[in-house]
FIPA-409373 format. One record per residue (C-alpha): x, y, z; residue number from 1. Coordinates in nm, 2 decimals. Example, Ala and Ser with C-alpha at 12.3 -4.5 7.8 and 13.67 -1.06 7.14 Angstrom:
ATOM:xx:yy:zz:i
ATOM:1.23:-0.45:0.78:1 $
ATOM:1.37:-0.11:0.71:2 $
***
This chain:
ATOM:xx:yy:zz:i
ATOM:2.89:-1.34:3.55:1 $
ATOM:2.68:-1.04:3.63:2 $
ATOM:2.31:-0.99:3.70:3 $
ATOM:2.21:-0.68:3.51:4 $
ATOM:1.90:-0.45:3.48:5 $
ATOM:1.87:-0.32:3.12:6 $
ATOM:1.81:0.05:3.16:7 $
ATOM:1.79:0.18:2.80:8 $
ATOM:1.85:0.11:2.43:9 $
ATOM:2.17:0.24:2.26:10 $
ATOM:2.16:0.37:1.90:11 $
ATOM:2.33:0.04:1.80:12 $
ATOM:2.02:-0.15:1.92:13 $
ATOM:2.21:-0.29:2.22:14 $
ATOM:2.06:-0.29:2.56:15 $
ATOM:2.25:-0.08:2.81:16 $
ATOM:2.32:-0.18:3.17:17 $
ATOM:2.57:-0.05:3.43:18 $
ATOM:2.79:-0.20:3.69:19 $
ATOM:3.00:-0.03:3.96:20 $
ATOM:3.36:-0.11:3.91:21 $
ATOM:3.67:0.06:4.05:22 $
ATOM:3.47:0.35:4.19:23 $
ATOM:3.26:0.44:3.89:24 $
ATOM:2.97:0.31:3.68:25 $
ATOM:3.07:0.12:3.37:26 $
ATOM:2.83:0.07:3.08:27 $
ATOM:2.77:-0.29:2.96:28 $
ATOM:2.60:-0.33:2.62:29 $
ATOM:2.40:-0.65:2.58:30 $
ATOM:2.25:-0.75:2.24:31 $
ATOM:1.89:-0.87:2.20:32 $
ATOM:1.78:-0.73:2.53:33 $
ATOM:1.50:-0.49:2.61:34 $
ATOM:1.49:-0.20:2.87:35 $
ATOM:1.33:-0.35:3.18:36 $
ATOM:1.48:-0.69:3.14:37 $
ATOM:1.69:-0.84:3.41:38 $
ATOM:1.95:-1.08:3.27:39 $
ATOM:2.25:-1.28:3.38:40 $
ATOM:2.53:-1.20:3.14:41 $
ATOM:2.89:-1.28:3.08:42 $
ATOM:3.13:-1.02:2.95:43 $
ATOM:3.26:-1.10:2.60:44 $
ATOM:3.46:-0.78:2.53:45 $
ATOM:3.64:-0.54:2.76:46 $
ATOM:3.70:-0.19:2.62:47 $
ATOM:3.86:0.10:2.80:48 $
ATOM:3.53:0.28:2.87:49 $
ATOM:3.27:0.01:2.83:50 $
ATOM:3.21:-0.37:2.81:51 $
ATOM:3.01:-0.59:2.58:52 $
ATOM:2.82:-0.88:2.72:53 $
ATOM:2.59:-1.17:2.61:54 $
ATOM:2.28:-1.30:2.79:55 $
ATOM:2.32:-1.64:2.96:56 $
ATOM:1.98:-1.63:3.13:57 $
ATOM:1.68:-1.40:3.11:58 $
ATOM:1.59:-1.37:3.48:59 $
ATOM:1.28:-1.15:3.43:60 $
ATOM:1.12:-1.01:3.12:61 $
ATOM:1.05:-0.65:3.05:62 $
ATOM:0.68:-0.57:3.01:63 $
ATOM:0.78:-0.43:2.67:64 $
ATOM:0.89:-0.77:2.53:65 $
ATOM:0.69:-0.97:2.28:66 $
ATOM:0.72:-1.34:2.19:67 $
ATOM:0.99:-1.40:1.92:68 $
ATOM:0.82:-1.46:1.58:69 $
ATOM:1.12:-1.57:1.38:70 $
ATOM:1.34:-1.88:1.43:71 $
ATOM:1.64:-1.69:1.30:72 $
ATOM:1.62:-1.40:1.55:73 $
ATOM:1.94:-1.36:1.75:74 $
ATOM:2.13:-1.55:1.49:75 $
ATOM:2.07:-1.35:1.18:76 $
ATOM:2.20:-1.00:1.17:77 $
ATOM:1.91:-0.85:0.98:78 $
ATOM:1.69:-0.74:1.26:79 $
ATOM:1.77:-0.68:1.63:80 $
ATOM:1.45:-0.53:1.78:81 $
ATOM:1.19:-0.79:1.69:82 $
ATOM:1.16:-0.89:2.06:83 $
ATOM:1.03:-0.54:2.15:84 $
ATOM:0.67:-0.41:2.11:85 $
ATOM:0.66:-0.20:1.80:86 $
ATOM:0.53:0.12:1.97:87 $
ATOM:0.81:0.09:2.23:88 $
ATOM:1.07:0.04:1.95:89 $
ATOM:0.97:0.38:1.81:90 $
ATOM:0.98:0.54:2.16:91 $
ATOM:1.33:0.40:2.23:92 $
ATOM:1.45:0.52:1.89:93 $
ATOM:1.32:0.87:1.97:94 $
ATOM:1.49:0.86:2.31:95 $
ATOM:1.84:0.78:2.17:96 $
ATOM:1.80:1.03:1.88:97 $
ATOM:1.71:1.30:2.14:98 $
ATOM:2.01:1.19:2.35:99 $
ATOM:2.26:1.20:2.06:100 $
ATOM:2.13:1.55:1.94:101 $
ATOM:2.10:1.70:2.29:102 $
ATOM:2.38:1.95:2.23:103 $
ATOM:2.22:2.08:1.91:104 $
ATOM:1.84:2.03:1.95:105 $
ATOM:1.61:1.99:2.24:106 $
ATOM:1.27:2.04:2.07:107 $
ATOM:0.99:1.80:1.96:108 $
ATOM:1.06:1.50:1.74:109 $
ATOM:0.76:1.41:1.53:110 $
ATOM:0.73:1.05:1.41:111 $
ATOM:0.59:0.89:1.10:112 $
ATOM:0.54:0.51:1.10:113 $
ATOM:0.39:0.24:0.88:114 $
ATOM:0.33:-0.13:0.88:115 $
ATOM:0.62:-0.28:1.08:116 $
ATOM:0.60:-0.62:0.92:117 $
ATOM:0.69:-0.75:0.57:118 $
ATOM:0.78:-0.40:0.46:119 $
ATOM:1.10:-0.45:0.26:120 $
ATOM:1.04:-0.48:-0.12:121 $
ATOM:1.41:-0.46:-0.21:122 $
ATOM:1.68:-0.68:-0.04:123 $
ATOM:2.05:-0.75:-0.09:124 $
ATOM:2.13:-1.11:0.00:125 $
ATOM:2.43:-1.35:0.01:126 $
ATOM:2.47:-1.71:-0.09:127 $
ATOM:2.77:-1.93:0.00:128 $
ATOM:2.66:-2.20:-0.25:129 $
ATOM:2.46:-2.38:0.02:130 $
ATOM:2.29:-2.12:0.23:131 $
ATOM:2.12:-1.80:0.11:132 $
ATOM:2.01:-1.51:0.32:133 $
ATOM:2.19:-1.26:0.54:134 $
ATOM:2.51:-1.27:0.74:135 $
ATOM:2.50:-1.40:1.10:136 $
ATOM:2.52:-1.14:1.38:137 $
ATOM:2.88:-1.01:1.39:138 $
ATOM:2.99:-1.28:1.14:139 $
ATOM:3.05:-1.34:0.77:140 $
ATOM:2.88:-1.68:0.79:141 $
ATOM:2.56:-1.69:0.58:142 $
ATOM:2.23:-1.77:0.76:143 $
ATOM:2.00:-1.99:0.55:144 $
ATOM:1.69:-1.77:0.58:145 $
ATOM:1.36:-1.97:0.56:146 $
ATOM:1.13:-1.71:0.72:147 $
ATOM:1.15:-1.34:0.79:148 $
ATOM:0.92:-1.07:0.94:149 $
ATOM:1.07:-0.77:0.75:150 $
ATOM:1.07:-0.87:0.38:151 $
ATOM:0.78:-0.90:0.14:152 $
ATOM:0.68:-1.27:0.16:153 $
ATOM:0.69:-1.31:-0.22:154 $
ATOM:1.07:-1.27:-0.19:155 $
ATOM:1.11:-1.59:0.02:156 $
ATOM:1.07:-1.83:-0.28:157 $
ATOM:1.30:-1.62:-0.49:158 $
ATOM:1.56:-1.63:-0.21:159 $
ATOM:1.53:-2.01:-0.20:160 $
ATOM:1.64:-2.02:-0.57:161 $
ATOM:1.98:-1.89:-0.47:162 $
ATOM:2.09:-2.16:-0.23:163 $
ATOM:2.30:-2.34:-0.49:164 $
ATOM:2.45:-2.02:-0.65:165 $
ATOM:2.73:-1.85:-0.45:166 $
ATOM:2.74:-1.47:-0.48:167 $
ATOM:2.57:-1.15:-0.38:168 $
ATOM:2.23:-1.07:-0.52:169 $
ATOM:1.96:-0.80:-0.52:170 $
ATOM:1.59:-0.90:-0.52:171 $
ATOM:1.29:-0.67:-0.58:172 $
ATOM:0.93:-0.77:-0.54:173 $
ATOM:0.76:-0.87:-0.87:174 $
ATOM:1.08:-0.79:-1.06:175 $
ATOM:1.34:-1.06:-1.02:176 $
ATOM:1.69:-1.14:-0.91:177 $
ATOM:2.01:-0.94:-1.00:178 $
ATOM:2.36:-1.08:-0.96:179 $
ATOM:2.57:-0.80:-0.81:180 $
ATOM:2.88:-0.94:-0.99:181 $
ATOM:2.71:-0.90:-1.33:182 $
ATOM:2.77:-0.61:-1.56:183 $
ATOM:2.42:-0.64:-1.69:184 $
ATOM:2.15:-0.42:-1.55:185 $
ATOM:1.77:-0.44:-1.56:186 $
ATOM:1.52:-0.15:-1.54:187 $
ATOM:1.29:-0.19:-1.24:188 $
ATOM:1.03:0.05:-1.11:189 $
ATOM:0.83:0.14:-0.80:190 $
ATOM:0.53:0.36:-0.75:191 $
ATOM:0.53:0.71:-0.60:192 $
ATOM:0.21:0.91:-0.59:193 $
ATOM:0.09:0.74:-0.90:194 $
ATOM:0.42:0.79:-1.09:195 $
ATOM:0.65:0.50:-1.19:196 $
ATOM:1.00:0.57:-1.06:197 $
ATOM:1.25:0.38:-1.28:198 $
ATOM:1.59:0.25:-1.15:199 $
ATOM:1.85:-0.01:-1.19:200 $
ATOM:1.93:-0.28:-0.92:201 $
ATOM:2.27:-0.13:-0.87:202 $
ATOM:2.12:0.21:-0.78:203 $
ATOM:2.03:0.31:-0.43:204 $
ATOM:1.66:0.33:-0.35:205 $
ATOM:1.47:0.31:-0.02:206 $
ATOM:1.39:-0.06:0.06:207 $
ATOM:1.06:0.04:0.23:208 $
ATOM:0.87:0.16:-0.08:209 $
ATOM:0.54:0.21:0.10:210 $
ATOM:0.67:0.44:0.37:211 $
ATOM:0.90:0.61:0.11:212 $
ATOM:0.59:0.79:-0.02:213 $
ATOM:0.53:0.94:0.32:214 $
ATOM:0.90:1.04:0.35:215 $
ATOM:0.90:1.20:0.00:216 $
ATOM:0.57:1.39:0.06:217 $
ATOM:0.70:1.52:0.39:218 $
ATOM:1.02:1.65:0.23:219 $
ATOM:0.84:1.79:-0.08:220 $
ATOM:0.59:1.96:0.15:221 $
ATOM:0.87:2.13:0.35:222 $
ATOM:1.04:2.24:0.03:223 $
ATOM:0.72:2.40:-0.09:224 $
ATOM:0.63:2.58:0.23:225 $
ATOM:0.85:2.88:0.16:226 $
ATOM:0.75:2.90:-0.21:227 $
ATOM:1.11:2.88:-0.33:228 $
ATOM:1.22:2.99:-0.68:229 $
ATOM:1.53:2.77:-0.67:230 $
ATOM:1.61:2.44:-0.51:231 $
ATOM:1.94:2.25:-0.51:232 $
ATOM:1.93:1.88:-0.44:233 $
ATOM:2.26:1.72:-0.35:234 $
ATOM:2.30:1.34:-0.37:235 $
ATOM:1.98:1.34:-0.58:236 $
ATOM:2.00:0.97:-0.68:237 $
ATOM:1.73:0.85:-0.92:238 $
ATOM:1.50:1.15:-0.85:239 $
ATOM:1.31:1.01:-0.56:240 $
ATOM:1.25:1.36:-0.41:241 $
ATOM:1.30:1.58:-0.71:242 $
ATOM:1.03:1.40:-0.91:243 $
ATOM:0.78:1.54:-0.67:244 $
ATOM:0.92:1.89:-0.64:245 $
ATOM:0.76:2.12:-0.90:246 $
ATOM:0.68:2.49:-0.95:247 $
ATOM:1.03:2.61:-0.91:248 $
ATOM:1.38:2.56:-1.07:249 $
ATOM:1.53:2.24:-0.93:250 $
ATOM:1.90:2.15:-0.99:251 $
ATOM:2.00:1.79:-0.91:252 $
ATOM:2.36:1.69:-0.85:253 $
ATOM:2.45:1.32:-0.84:254 $
ATOM:2.79:1.16:-0.87:255 $
ATOM:2.67:0.81:-0.98:256 $
ATOM:2.63:0.80:-1.36:257 $
ATOM:2.35:0.54:-1.37:258 $
ATOM:2.15:0.71:-1.09:259 $
ATOM:2.18:1.04:-1.26:260 $
ATOM:2.06:0.88:-1.59:261 $
ATOM:1.74:0.76:-1.41:262 $
ATOM:1.70:1.09:-1.24:263 $
ATOM:1.67:1.26:-1.58:264 $
ATOM:1.39:1.01:-1.67:265 $
ATOM:1.20:1.03:-1.34:266 $
ATOM:1.24:1.41:-1.29:267 $
ATOM:1.26:1.54:-1.64:268 $
ATOM:1.15:1.89:-1.54:269 $
ATOM:1.47:1.94:-1.34:270 $
ATOM:1.83:2.02:-1.44:271 $
ATOM:2.06:1.72:-1.38:272 $
ATOM:2.43:1.74:-1.32:273 $
ATOM:2.63:1.42:-1.31:274 $
ATOM:2.92:1.53:-1.10:275 $
ATOM:3.08:1.45:-0.77:276 $
ATOM:2.89:1.66:-0.52:277 $
ATOM:3.19:1.81:-0.35:278 $
ATOM:3.36:1.91:-0.68:279 $
ATOM:3.03:2.08:-0.77:280 $
ATOM:3.02:2.27:-0.44:281 $
ATOM:3.38:2.39:-0.49:282 $
ATOM:3.30:2.54:-0.83:283 $
ATOM:2.94:2.65:-0.79:284 $
ATOM:2.88:3.02:-0.79:285 $
ATOM:2.50:3.02:-0.76:286 $
ATOM:2.27:3.07:-0.45:287 $
ATOM:1.95:2.87:-0.38:288 $
ATOM:1.64:2.93:-0.17:289 $
ATOM:1.65:2.58:-0.04:290 $
ATOM:1.93:2.31:-0.04:291 $
ATOM:1.79:1.96:0.00:292 $
ATOM:2.05:1.69:0.08:293 $
ATOM:2.04:1.31:0.14:294 $
ATOM:2.40:1.22:0.19:295 $
ATOM:2.55:0.87:0.25:296 $
ATOM:2.54:0.74:0.61:297 $
ATOM:2.86:0.92:0.71:298 $
ATOM:2.70:1.26:0.63:299 $
ATOM:2.86:1.56:0.46:300 $
ATOM:3.24:1.54:0.43:301 $
ATOM:3.40:1.77:0.69:302 $
ATOM:3.48:2.11:0.55:303 $
ATOM:3.21:2.11:0.28:304 $
ATOM:2.94:2.22:0.53:305 $
ATOM:3.08:2.57:0.50:306 $
ATOM:3.02:2.59:0.13:307 $
ATOM:2.66:2.48:0.17:308 $
ATOM:2.61:2.74:0.44:309 $
ATOM:2.73:3.01:0.20:310 $
ATOM:2.48:2.94:-0.07:311 $
ATOM:2.14:2.92:0.11:312 $
ATOM:1.93:3.03:0.41:313 $
ATOM:1.74:2.70:0.44:314 $
ATOM:1.85:2.34:0.44:315 $
ATOM:1.64:2.02:0.44:316 $
ATOM:1.87:1.74:0.56:317 $
ATOM:1.76:1.37:0.52:318 $
ATOM:1.99:1.15:0.74:319 $
ATOM:2.01:0.78:0.82:320 $
ATOM:2.26:0.84:1.10:321 $
ATOM:2.20:1.07:1.40:322 $
ATOM:2.57:1.09:1.49:323 $
ATOM:2.66:1.21:1.14:324 $
ATOM:2.38:1.46:1.15:325 $
ATOM:2.50:1.59:1.49:326 $
ATOM:2.86:1.63:1.36:327 $
ATOM:2.74:1.82:1.05:328 $
ATOM:2.52:2.05:1.26:329 $
ATOM:2.80:2.13:1.50:330 $
ATOM:2.99:2.27:1.20:331 $
ATOM:2.68:2.45:1.06:332 $
ATOM:2.69:2.69:1.36:333 $
ATOM:2.48:2.96:1.20:334 $
ATOM:2.19:2.71:1.14:335 $
ATOM:1.95:2.56:1.39:336 $
ATOM:1.69:2.28:1.36:337 $
ATOM:1.34:2.42:1.32:338 $
ATOM:1.16:2.09:1.28:339 $
ATOM:1.27:1.73:1.32:340 $
ATOM:1.10:1.40:1.21:341 $
ATOM:1.19:1.04:1.28:342 $
ATOM:1.05:0.84:0.98:343 $
ATOM:1.06:0.47:1.09:344 $
ATOM:1.17:0.32:0.76:345 $
ATOM:1.33:0.02:0.93:346 $
ATOM:1.10:-0.14:1.19:347 $
ATOM:1.25:-0.42:1.40:348 $
ATOM:1.60:-0.28:1.35:349 $
ATOM:1.79:0.00:1.53:350 $
ATOM:1.82:0.21:1.21:351 $
ATOM:1.65:0.54:1.18:352 $
ATOM:1.57:0.79:0.90:353 $
ATOM:1.56:1.16:1.01:354 $
ATOM:1.44:1.47:0.84:355 $
ATOM:1.57:1.80:0.98:356 $
ATOM:1.46:2.14:0.86:357 $
ATOM:1.74:2.39:0.92:358 $
ATOM:1.71:2.77:0.91:359 $
ATOM:1.97:3.04:0.97:360 $
ATOM:1.97:3.17:1.33:361 $
ATOM:1.82:3.51:1.36:362 $
***
């Protein structure tokens, strides 16, 4: 058993403490703690370079703690920062993003936030035939969710209807329930600057629809700043960004057939190419004033950064993983971050959404 002072928050949402052992400081990561806490903890995992622990007793509370407002917190794996003041959550996120990117960027990180509670309008849930909700923290067991601080409250009754129906489901506010195992698809929509954006439940969209408008307006504004004649959007999805980028030639590349179909509907003024992004890059001969990309969590596949660097002088990179962004930037050596934003799309969780504007070094 160790008495630990939690010093910081890791990008995984775990509190970080240190102990002296064998002549050097070893990091211990403790879930559901807050910087400033003093805890008594037992070690549950011993790795070569670090340990993982669990709290046995909260000896003294951090001034940045707040009372727990959900009976599932610490059991459910959905949110892991609900015990921390919201403003401090954002500060801690900014700190670990700055730490991760320290080798490629040391400038200002601007922040865009919204309502931290009840913000998710789209959720993916599980039912084991008895319980319906999310998986337990570090477990495949399903938590029977009866209350939640992050989802729209109209979704709770819908979630309750799934308790006797084993499977995986997608729920969207005011739209209904979709069985992920079904081959059927519905057409749902969300609002964006007065426009309806249509999509299918199997398509990727941002779960925080309200803050999504801020994200899209930020990105579209950065695209327009240089008055480009041509824009290439990679991983363009259902047209979330391209629907709002006008006044120039926009080429959208999306590998998912259904998402590309909705992209044509939502951003009809653009050219849409339904093709694997990397196959497109290998064959493409054109150049573009701006390349906009919003890749999967793992970022751009290694080796393809070079092709992007060859076809543009300006990149707007939307990333949900700071480590992936850092790795891509290390391989885009001739580019540097001009501006960086943290858009807090996922309050009460450790997840981040970053927007980096990259320009070629002079």
